[in-house]
C-alpha positions, 0 to 999 in steps of 0.5 A: 849139074847138081855139084855145080849148084852146090858150089856156087849157091852157098857162096852167093848166099853168103855174099848176099848177107855181106851186101845186105848188112853193108847197104844198111850201114852205109848211112850211119858212117856217111851221116858223120860227113854229111853233118859237117857238110850240111851243118846239121846235128847228128840227132837231126840227120840220123832219123833219115835212116828210120824209114829204111830200117822199118822197111828192112823189118816190115817187108820181110813178111811179104818177101818170105811169102813170095819166096815160098809161093813164087820162087826163092831163087828169083827173089834172091835175084830181085834182092841183088838188083833192088839194093844196088839200084836203090843205093845208086839212086840215093847217091844222087840225093840233093836234100835230106828227104831224098836221102830218106826216101832212097834209104827206105827203098833200099831197106825194102829190097834189103828185107828180102835177104833174111827170110829168103837167103837163110831159108835157102841156106838151112834147107840142106846143110850137113852141119846147121850150126857151122853153116849159120856161123859162117853165114853170120860171119859174112853178114858181119864182114858186111857191117865192117866193110860198110864202115871202112869202105864208106869212110875211105870213099868219103875221104877220097871222093865225097859222100856220094861215092859211098852210095854209088860204089856199093850200088854198082857192086850189088848189081854186078853180084846180081848178074853173076848170080843169074849166070853162075847159079841155076834155079834149084826149083820149088821147095819140096813139101815134106811134112804136115806139121809146123813143129818137129814132133813137139806139142803146141805148149812146148812150141808156144813156150819156145816161140815166146822166148824166141820173140823176147830174145829176138826183140831185145837182141834186135834193138841191142844189135841195131843200136850198137852197129848204127851208133858205133861210127859216131861213138868212135868219132866222139870218144876215140878222137885221141886215136884218129881224126879221119873218116877212114880212121874211124871206119877202120877201127869200127871195121876192125872191131866188127871183123874180129867180133864176127868170128864169134859167130863161127865160134857159136856155130861150133858150140851149137853143134856140141852143147844145148841151146839153153846154157848158150842163150843164158851165157850170151845174155849174161856176158853182154850186161857188164860190157854194155854198162862199161861201154857207157862211160869209157873212152880211148883204148879201154873203150876200144877193148870193151867195144870188141868184147861187147860186139863179140857177145852181141854177134854171137847171139845171132846164129843161136836165134836162127838155129832155134828156127832151123832146129824146131821148125819144118822146112816148108814153114821156115821162110815164113817163120824166119820172116816173122822172126826178122820182122820182129828183130828188124822191125823192133830194131828200127826203134834203135834209130829214134832211141839213139837220136833222142838220147844223144841229145840228152846230157849223158849222150851215148852213156844213156844209150848204153845204159838202156841197152844194158837193161835190154841185155838183162831181159835177154839173160832172163828169157834164156833162163826160161828156155826149155832144156834138152831133157824137157824137150825130149820128154815133151816130144815123147809125150806128144808121140805117145799122145 
């Protein structure tokens, strides 16, 4: 029985990650077609996604708490059915406020995934870096599929289909999850401490940096992924004219960039966290500045490299929690991390809408993101090195 659980649990957790990001990014592609159909500007329609992104962050805390106190397994089932039903209902919307409401409810259920799914994933992998890297890859394929599936469904059947089809797919995944994955049971309480043998000061130091990197990285990640379909719609006109063409280019960039997470997973099992954090931040800065002014093929190349650097940062942040926090606290610590990264990330939606109205348009968006990347790089410089951690662990063991 145990082997069967092993076989199906991880694939369903990875599938959940794909669906989670897919459902959150249907609207940023749909909004391009809606704008034409309803004859409303992008900067006016995009904020309809705001409620969903706020809920995506805010509901991570109750989701993590319920998972630790009620059942991680049942919360995952609620996740699959919840996102499916709410997306499906959004497809029936006939006015902007109904779309906004549907997206908000979708965000509430989508919030379950990160604190619960990632906690189930990091509970027992042999290689944490690789497990997180591959899981991240699946999440990013969700971003990629959102763009191309939404683009294709819109071109073929209209924008409503872009909500109906993924909604049905998520509910089908929920049924399969209940049939194929037995309940692994409650989390075993092993350790009495929240940290792994580190003194409070060092843990505080790690958390402070994690918060800065998480907040700034969250805004960069969300702003780039939400804006990308529209950026391509405006600046790659020379290369494609159709929704599906734009979706395919976004999907292509995300799919290739997604492998950066597997690469980062490999690097995490070989190198110290500190140089990886510094490196990822450093690489993002010039690429975001370059994306501000380019169009056509050069933009496509820069967008690909930029997304590789942005995606590569994600398993690092989860790896810090996986490495330094005891298992029974992980869902809660992860829920705090995701509330910050996803909650602060919801700032990206009004930020894009506001700056897109200005004369510089997306140029101004990328300039602001480049400054946030400078903050990520700076925070990385202050992350304690492996030697300092070892010394702190020894000191607290002696103390």
